[in-house]
C-alpha positions in Angstrom: -16.0 12.6 -22.7 -14.5 16.1 -22.6 -10.7 15.9 -22.8 -8.3 17.8 -20.6 -6.2 20.5 -22.3 -2.5 20.3 -21.6 0.2 22.8 -22.5 2.9 21.7 -25.0 5.6 20.7 -22.6 7.9 17.7 -23.3 6.2 15.5 -20.7 2.6 16.6 -21.5 3.2 16.0 -25.2 4.1 12.4 -24.4 0.9 12.0 -22.5 -1.2 13.5 -25.3 0.4 11.1 -27.8 0.0 8.0 -25.5 -3.5 8.9 -24.1 -5.4 10.9 -26.8 -8.6 9.6 -25.2 -8.0 11.8 -22.1 -5.6 14.6 -23.1 -5.3 17.1 -25.9 -3.3 20.2 -26.9 -6.4 21.5 -28.5 -9.7 22.6 -27.0 -10.7 20.9 -23.8 -11.2 21.5 -20.1 -8.5 23.8 -18.8 -6.3 22.8 -16.0 -4.3 25.1 -13.7 -1.3 23.9 -11.8 0.1 25.5 -8.7 2.9 24.7 -6.3 2.3 24.8 -2.5 4.2 24.0 0.7 1.8 21.3 1.9 2.6 17.6 1.5 1.1 15.8 -1.4 -1.4 17.2 -3.9 -5.0 18.1 -4.4 -7.3 18.1 -7.4 -10.5 20.2 -7.4 -13.1 21.0 -10.0 -16.7 22.2 -10.0 -17.2 20.7 -13.5 -15.3 23.0 -15.8 -11.8 24.3 -15.0 -9.6 22.0 -12.9 -7.1 23.1 -10.2 -4.1 20.9 -9.2 -1.9 21.9 -6.3 1.3 19.9 -5.8 4.4 19.9 -3.6 6.8 18.0 -5.9 6.7 18.1 -9.7 6.2 14.3 -10.1 2.9 14.5 -8.2 1.3 16.2 -11.1 1.3 12.9 -13.0 -0.4 10.9 -10.2 -3.0 13.7 -10.1 -3.5 13.4 -13.9 -4.0 9.6 -13.7 -6.7 10.0 -11.1 -8.3 12.6 -13.4 -8.2 9.9 -16.1 -10.2 7.6 -13.9 -12.8 10.3 -13.3 -13.1 10.9 -17.0 -13.4 7.2 -17.6 -16.3 7.1 -15.2 -18.0 10.0 -17.0 -17.6 12.4 -14.1 -17.9 15.9 -15.6 -19.1 17.3 -12.3 -17.4 18.0 -8.9 -14.0 16.4 -8.4 -12.3 16.5 -5.0 -9.1 14.6 -4.5 -6.5 15.0 -1.7 -3.6 12.7 -1.3 -0.6 12.8 1.1 1.8 9.9 0.5 2.9 7.9 3.6 5.9 6.8 1.5 8.2 9.6 0.3 10.4 7.2 -1.8 8.3 5.1 -4.2 10.4 3.1 -6.5 10.7 0.1 -8.8 13.8 -2.1 -9.2 13.6 -3.8 -12.6 15.8 -6.9 -13.2 17.8 -6.2 -16.3 20.4 -8.9 -15.8 18.5 -12.1 -16.4 18.6 -11.8 -20.2 15.9 -9.1 -20.6 17.0 -5.5 -21.0 14.2 -3.1 -21.9 14.7 -1.0 -25.1 15.1 2.7 -24.6 11.6 3.3 -26.0 10.0 0.6 -23.9 11.8 2.0 -20.8 10.4 5.5 -21.6 6.9 4.1 -21.7 7.4 2.3 -18.4 8.7 5.5 -16.8 5.7 7.5 -18.0 3.2 4.9 -16.7 5.1 4.6 -13.4 4.9 8.4 -13.0 1.2 8.3 -13.6 0.9 5.8 -10.8 2.9 8.1 -8.5 6.3 6.5 -8.6 9.2 8.8 -8.1 12.2 6.4 -8.5 13.4 3.7 -10.8 16.5 1.6 -11.1 17.5 -1.1 -13.5 19.3 -4.0 -11.8 22.4 -4.4 -13.8 25.0 -7.0 -12.7 27.0 -6.6 -16.0 24.4 -5.0 -18.3 25.7 -1.4 -18.2 28.7 0.1 -20.0 31.9 0.2 -18.0 34.4 2.5 -19.7 37.4 0.6 -21.2 36.0 -2.8 -20.1 34.3 -4.1 -23.3 33.8 -7.6 -21.9 31.5 -6.4 -19.2 28.0 -6.8 -20.7 29.5 -8.2 -23.9 26.6 -9.6 -26.1 24.2 -9.1 -23.2 22.3 -6.0 -24.4 24.0 -3.7 -21.9 22.8 -0.1 -21.6 25.4 2.4 -22.9 26.2 5.5 -20.9 24.5 7.4 -23.7 21.3 5.4 -23.4 21.2 5.8 -19.7 21.7 9.5 -20.0 18.8 9.7 -22.4 16.6 7.8 -20.0 17.7 9.9 -17.1 16.7 13.1 -19.0 13.4 11.6 -19.9 12.7 10.4 -16.3 13.6 13.9 -15.0 10.7 15.4 -17.0 8.3 13.1 -15.2 9.7 13.7 -11.7 11.2 10.2 -11.6 14.7 9.8 -10.1 16.7 7.3 -12.1 19.7 5.8 -10.3 22.2 3.0 -10.9 21.7 -0.5 -9.4 24.7 -2.7 -9.7 26.4 -5.6 -7.8 29.5 -4.8 -5.7 30.2 -8.2 -4.3 28.3 -11.3 -5.5 26.0 -12.4 -8.4 28.8 -11.8 -10.9 29.1 -15.0 -13.0 28.8 -13.1 -16.3 32.0 -11.2 -15.5 34.0 -13.9 -13.8 33.5 -16.4 -16.7 36.1 -14.3 -18.6 39.8 -15.0 -18.2 40.4 -11.2 -17.9 38.8 -11.1 -14.5 40.2 -14.3 -12.9 42.6 -12.4 -10.7 39.7 -10.6 -8.9 37.5 -13.6 -8.6 36.8 -15.5 -5.3 34.5 -18.1 -6.8 32.2 -18.0 -9.8 29.9 -15.4 -8.1 31.9 -13.2 -5.7 34.7 -10.7 -5.9 37.9 -11.6 -4.1 37.8 -9.1 -1.3 41.4 -9.8 -0.3 42.7 -8.5 -3.6 43.4 -4.8 -4.1 42.7 -5.2 -7.8 39.1 -5.9 -6.9 38.6 -2.4 -5.6 40.3 -0.9 -8.5 37.7 -2.6 -10.8 34.8 -1.8 -8.4 35.7 1.9 -8.4 35.8 1.9 -12.1 32.4 0.1 -12.3 30.8 2.5 -9.8 32.2 5.5 -11.6 30.8 4.4 -14.9 27.5 3.2 -13.5 26.8 6.6 -11.8 28.1 8.8 -14.7 24.8 9.2 -16.7 22.6 10.2 -13.7 21.7 13.4 -11.9 21.1 11.3 -8.8 24.0 10.5 -6.4 22.1 7.5 -5.1 23.6 4.1 -6.0 22.3 0.6 -5.1 25.2 -1.7 -4.5 23.0 -4.7 -3.9 25.6 -7.1 -2.2 22.8 -9.6 -1.5 23.1 -13.4 -1.3 26.9 -13.4 -1.2 27.1 -17.2 -1.1 30.6 -18.6 -1.2 32.3 -15.4 0.0 35.8 -16.2 1.2 35.5 -19.8 0.4 37.2 -19.8 -3.0 40.4 -18.1 -4.0 40.1 -15.9 -1.0 40.2 -18.8 1.4 43.2 -18.9 3.7 44.1 -22.5 4.7 44.8 -23.0 8.4 43.2 -19.7 9.4 39.8 -18.6 10.6 37.7 -17.7 7.5 34.6 -15.9 8.6 32.6 -14.6 5.6 30.8 -12.2 7.9 34.0 -10.5 8.8 35.0 -10.3 5.2 31.6 -8.8 4.4 32.0 -6.1 7.0 35.5 -5.1 5.9 34.4 -5.1 2.3 31.4 -2.9 3.1 33.6 -0.4 4.9 36.0 -0.4 1.9 33.2 0.1 -0.7 31.8 3.0 1.5 35.2 4.7 1.1 34.9 4.5 -2.6 31.3 5.9 -2.4 32.6 8.9 -0.4 35.4 9.5 -2.9 32.8 9.5 -5.7 30.3 11.5 -3.6 27.7 8.7 -3.9 24.9 7.8 -1.5 24.8 4.0 -1.3 22.0 1.5 -0.7 22.8 -2.1 0.2 20.6 -5.2 0.7 20.7 -6.3 4.4 19.9 -10.0 4.0 23.4 -11.2 4.9 23.4 -9.1 8.1 20.3 -10.7 9.5 20.9 -14.2 8.1 17.9 -13.9 5.8 19.4 -15.9 2.9 20.6 -19.0 4.6 23.8 -17.5 6.0 24.7 -17.1 9.7 23.5 -13.9 11.3 26.1 -11.2 12.0 27.1 -10.8 15.6 26.2 -7.6 17.4 29.7 -6.3 17.0 29.6 -7.1 13.3 26.3 -5.3 12.9 27.7 -2.3 14.7 30.6 -2.2 12.3 28.4 -1.7 9.2 28.6 2.0 8.4 25.4 3.8 9.4 25.5 6.3 6.6 24.4 3.8 4.0 20.8 2.9 3.4 20.0 -0.8 4.2 17.3 -2.4 2.1 15.1 -5.1 3.6 13.9 -7.3 0.8 11.3 -9.9 1.6 8.6 -11.6 -0.5 7.9 -14.6 1.7 6.5 -13.9 5.2 3.0 -15.4 5.8 2.1 -13.1 8.7 2.5 -9.4 9.5 4.5 -10.5 12.6 7.1 -12.1 10.4 7.8 -8.7 8.7 7.6 -6.9 12.0 10.3 -9.1 13.6 12.8 -8.5 10.8 12.2 -4.7 10.8 12.8 -4.7 14.6 16.1 -6.6 14.0 17.3 -4.0 11.5 16.2 -1.2 13.9 18.1 -2.9 16.8 21.2 -2.9 14.5 20.8 0.9 14.1 19.1 1.0 10.7 15.8 2.4 9.5 15.5 0.2 6.4 14.0 0.9 3.1 11.6 -2.0 2.3 11.5 -4.0 -0.8 8.5 -6.2 -1.6 8.0 -8.0 -5.0 5.7 -8.3 -7.9 6.2 -12.1 -8.1 7.1 -12.2 -11.8 10.1 -14.5 -11.6 10.4 -18.2 -12.6 7.1 -18.0 -14.4 5.4 -16.8 -17.6 2.9 -14.5 -15.9 2.9 -12.8 -12.5 1.2 -14.7 -9.7 -0.8 -11.7 -8.4 -2.4 -13.2 -5.3 1.0 -13.8 -3.8 2.2 -10.2 -4.7 -1.0 -8.9 -3.1 -0.5 -10.9 0.1 3.1 -9.7 0.2 2.0 -6.0 -0.1 -1.0 -6.4 2.2 1.1 -7.6 5.0 4.5 -5.8 4.4 3.4 -2.2 3.7 1.2 -1.6 6.7 3.8 -3.0 9.1 6.5 -0.8 7.6 4.2 2.3 8.0 3.7 1.4 11.7 7.5 1.6 12.1 7.7 5.0 10.4 9.4 3.6 7.3 8.7 5.9 4.3 10.8 4.3 1.5 9.7 1.3 -0.6 11.4 -0.2 -3.6 9.3 -2.9 -5.2 11.3 -5.5 -7.2 10.5 -7.2 -10.5 13.0 -10.1 -10.8 13.4 -12.3 -13.8 15.3 -15.4 -12.6 16.1 -18.1 -15.1 15.1 -16.5 -18.4 12.8 -13.6 -17.6 9.9 -15.2 -19.6 7.3 -12.9 -17.9 6.4 -9.9 -20.1 7.1 -6.6 -18.3 3.6 -5.2 -19.2 1.9 -8.0 -17.3 3.1 -6.4 -14.0 0.8 -3.4 -13.9 -1.7 -4.8 -11.3 1.0 -5.4 -8.7 2.8 -2.2 -9.5 -0.5 -0.3 -9.1 -1.2 -1.9 -5.8 2.2 -1.0 -4.5 1.5 2.6 -5.6 -1.8 2.6 -3.7 -0.1 1.6 -0.5 2.6 4.3 -1.1 -0.1 6.9 -1.5 -2.8 5.8 1.0 -3.0 4.7 4.6 -5.1 1.8 3.3 -5.0 0.7 -0.3 -8.3 1.3 -2.2 -8.7 -1.8 -4.3 -11.5 -0.3 -6.3 -9.3 2.7 -7.2 -6.5 0.3 -8.0 -8.6 -1.5 -10.7 -9.6 1.9 -12.2 -6.0 3.0 -12.5 -4.9 -0.3 -14.0 -7.5 0.1 -16.7 -6.7 3.7 -17.7 -2.9 3.3 -17.6 -2.5 -0.2 -19.2 -5.6 -0.1 -21.4 -6.7 -3.5 -20.0 -9.0 -4.5 -17.2 -7.6 -5.6 -13.9 -9.3 -9.0 -14.2 -7.9 -9.7 -17.7 -4.4 -8.9 -16.5 -4.4 -11.0 -13.4 -6.4 -14.0 -14.7 -3.5 -16.1 -16.1 -2.0 -16.6 -12.7 -4.2 -19.8 -12.5 -1.8 -21.5 -14.9 0.8 -21.7 -12.2 -1.3 -23.5 -9.6 -3.8 -26.4 -9.5 -5.5 -25.2 -6.4 -5.9 -21.6 -5.2 -4.3 -22.2 -1.7 -0.9 -23.0 -3.3 -0.7 -19.4 -4.6 -0.1 -18.4 -1.0 2.7 -20.8 -0.3 5.9 -19.2 0.9 7.3 -19.8 -2.6 4.3 -20.3 -4.9 4.6 -23.1 -7.5 5.2 -22.6 -11.2 3.3 -25.6 -12.5 2.5 -24.3 -16.0 6.1 -23.4 -16.7 7.3 -26.8 -15.4 4.8 -28.7 -17.6 5.9 -26.6 -20.6 9.6 -27.4 -20.3 9.0 -31.0 -19.1 10.7 -33.3 -21.6 8.1 -35.3 -23.6 10.2 -38.5 -23.3 12.0 -38.3 -19.9 9.1 -36.4 -18.2 11.1 -35.4 -15.1 8.4 -33.1 -13.8 5.5 -35.3 -14.9 6.9 -38.0 -12.5 5.4 -35.9 -9.7 1.9 -36.0 -11.1 1.2 -39.6 -11.9 -2.3 -40.6 -10.8 -3.6 -37.1 -11.4 -5.3 -35.9 -14.6 -4.4 -32.3 -15.2 -5.3 -31.7 -18.8 -8.9 -31.1 -17.7 -7.7 -28.4 -15.2 -5.9 -26.6 -18.0 -8.9 -27.0 -20.3 -11.0 -25.1 -17.7 -8.2 -22.6 -17.1 -8.1 -21.9 -20.9 -11.8 -21.1 -20.8 -11.5 -18.9 -17.7 -8.7 -16.8 -19.2 -10.5 -16.6 -22.6 -13.6 -15.4 -20.9 -11.7 -12.8 -18.9 -10.2 -11.4 -22.0 -13.2 -11.6 -24.2 -14.0 -7.8 -24.2 -10.4 -6.6 -24.2 -9.4 -4.4 -27.2 -6.0 -3.2 -26.2 -2.7 -5.1 -26.2 -3.9 -8.1 -28.1 -0.5 -9.7 -28.4 0.1 -9.4 -24.7 -3.2 -11.0 -23.8 -3.0 -13.7 -26.4 0.3 -14.9 -24.9 -1.1 -16.6 -21.8 -4.0 -18.0 -23.8 -1.6 -19.7 -26.2 0.3 -20.9 -23.1 -2.9 -22.4 -21.7 -3.6 -24.0 -25.1 -0.3 -25.9 -24.9 -0.9 -27.0 -21.3 -4.4 -28.4 -21.9 -2.8 -31.0 -24.1 0.7 -31.3 -22.6 0.1 -31.6 -18.9 -0.7 -35.3 -19.1 1.4 -36.1 -22.2 4.2 -38.1 -20.6 1.8 -39.9 -18.2 -0.5 -40.9 -21.1 2.5 -42.1 -23.2 4.0 -44.1 -20.3 0.7 -45.8 -19.5 -0.1 -46.6 -23.2 3.4 -48.1 -23.7 3.3 -50.2 -20.5 -0.2 -51.4 -21.2 0.8 -52.5 -24.7 -1.8 -50.2 -26.2 -0.5 -49.4 -29.6 -3.6 -47.5 -30.7 -3.1 -45.1 -27.8 0.6 -44.7 -28.7 -0.4 -43.8 -32.3 -2.7 -41.1 -30.8 0.2 -39.8 -28.8 2.2 -39.4 -32.0 -0.6 -37.3 -33.4 -0.8 -35.3 -30.1 3.0 -34.7 -30.4 2.5 -33.2 -33.8 -0.3 -31.0 -32.6 1.7 -29.9 -29.6 4.6 -28.9 -31.9 2.2 -26.6 -33.7 0.9 -25.1 -30.5 4.4 -24.6 -29.0 5.5 -22.9 -32.2 2.6 -20.4 -31.9 3.5 -19.7 -28.3 7.2 -19.3 -29.2 6.3 -16.9 -32.0 4.2 -14.8 -29.7 6.8 -14.7 -27.0 9.3 -13.5 -29.6 6.9 -10.7 -30.7 6.3 -9.6 -27.1 10.0 -9.8 -26.3 11.1 -7.6 -29.2 8.3 -5.1 -28.5 9.7 -4.6 -25.0 13.3 -5.7 -25.0 16.6 -5.8 -26.8 17.1 -9.0 -28.7 20.0 -10.2 -26.5 18.8 -12.9 -24.2 16.0 -14.0 -26.4 18.4 -16.7 -27.7 18.0 -18.5 -24.4 14.3 -18.9 -25.0 14.8 -19.7 -28.6 17.0 -22.6 -27.6 14.5 -23.8 -25.1 11.5 -23.8 -27.5 13.5 -25.2 -30.3 14.8 -28.0 -28.0 11.3 -28.8 -26.9 10.0 -29.0 -30.5 13.0 -31.1 -31.5 12.4 -33.5 -28.6 8.8 -34.0 -29.9 10.4 -35.1 -33.2 12.6 -37.6 -31.3 9.4 -38.8 -29.4 7.6 -39.4 -32.7 10.7 -41.2 -34.2 11.2 -43.4 -31.2 7.5 -44.4 -30.9 7.1 -45.0 -34.6 10.2 -47.2 -34.7 8.7 -49.2 -31.8 5.3 -49.5 -33.5 6.9 -50.6 -36.7 9.0 -53.2 -35.0 12.3 -51.5 -35.8 13.1 -51.4 -32.1 11.7 -53.7 -29.5 11.5 -51.4 -26.5 11.7 -47.7 -25.4 13.8 -47.8 -22.2 12.8 -44.3 -21.2 9.2 -45.6 -20.8 10.2 -48.6 -18.7 11.7 -46.7 -15.8 9.1 -46.0 -13.2 8.4 -42.3 -12.7 9.6 -40.8 -9.5 8.6 -37.7 -7.5 12.3 -36.8 -7.3 11.8 -33.1 -6.2 9.4 -33.9 -3.5 5.7 -33.0 -3.0 3.5 -31.7 -5.8 2.9 -28.8 -6.5 5.8 -27.3 -4.5 8.2 -29.3 -6.6 7.5 -27.1 -9.6 9.5 -24.1 -8.7 12.7 -25.3 -10.3 15.3 -23.9 -12.8 14.9 -24.9 -16.4 18.0 -27.2 -16.2 16.3 -29.2 -13.4 13.1 -29.8 -15.5 14.3 -30.2 -19.0 17.1 -32.7 -18.6 19.1 -34.4 -15.8 22.2 -34.3 -18.0 22.7 -30.5 -18.1 25.7 -29.8 -15.7 24.9 -27.6 -12.7 
């Protein structure tokens, strides 16, 4: 393979260092870059010199990644590539509020790879995990990005043609701020700002000013989604009409005034307006009152038909907005992304948006309830989103080629672990896909809250097969060994733990002491396997993320291992005659959360223990 010679610019030096297989500052095929007025870029070569024509600087990197795939295929002959992106804004919103905040170095690598896929925008979702000047409690012990760190990332992103911009919360989702006494006077409930208090807007202006300070971009994402409880706490006025929708409209108008003062261009999620998140739809007059000079973002990860997306887009259009769309990678509430659901979301959502003339898409990577999912497991879904942004119809073959050259791993290896979250393939396409593997991991070995939904089923054999499937998919992989060993270790736990509570319960109630002794041995073996999984998750976390937030997972793993000790103690006391019963094994298991496997998509607190306060 003949490498491509790149000049010694800051961005190209990063590529040479990261991808020495394809690029060099030394001898290699020369490449000539030229700027033109046409949309998109072209790549052309007769086998020696390469010509790249581009419209915007960042397009150079998409062109280079496609060249990487040609080199990987051994194509040293004619190369003809022409791409015009249907989507002008191609972004990622990365959740940095659910414990996981990428280190500066990991964020730089992510920016570089996103640029190679053709992304031109990135924002970190930061509820409180960014520095607010003279407010040390905001982001305290949460791994917040400092203004200096954000400035460093903005400078780096600029070299790759990626617009970095702030993404904060300007209404709800603020429990990490409102838990402090200092902010009680601006709190409505544990989530929302008190929009009747002037002090709220003083703080919000300070937050918006600090959030936008490090960036070249004047864009700011204010979020304001899922404002549950708005006006129903300290802002509630007894004996008067309290319409949260009216409060939302007035608040939006007020926040827009701050944006104009600070010369910022705001984005806002539109779910409250269209009643998308369980709230009542705004009236026509209320929709008209929302300022039209802000960009409304239509997030949706759930529709099961193209018509479903089409209907919501039409509702936004009727209200006077051309929305930016926001699909999802489906990485939240699980240990590995469930790619088939992300693929379905993109396959339906993106073409519908194109038909409406929408040319802005911001894919989301949430991390609800612990952010267990490694960031670098998301490249297949991120690459598919990029394909839709750059093509009228996504080329799934090209997608797999790009995943391979950019991540270093095959597409199949990176998506294979999704089978740990389902026990049949059709459930991957549920409106909200299950997270069975995660639920079984956190299921208490004695109480077995989640296991109560699976009595009568034997699932250890399913996970035995899943373990073999994942191992086979990863057999030839050479890169990112730690990343790929993580789901394999996860499967190794599940193939023994899925039926653990069921087997223990049945052995106890059958008076089978030999089987109970085996369960004690299984508990010891599971402790070893869980420790290996925990150790690997710590390694991956600290490779990608700041240490803050890892304590949550440490407590979960340590708690699980400790409960296995309690299990062994309780069963051994029963076997020795020290105690005459184990009451936890005498209560009949119940499917308390409904139908399996839908019941698995629960928060940790719902699975591990009934006694954790909500």
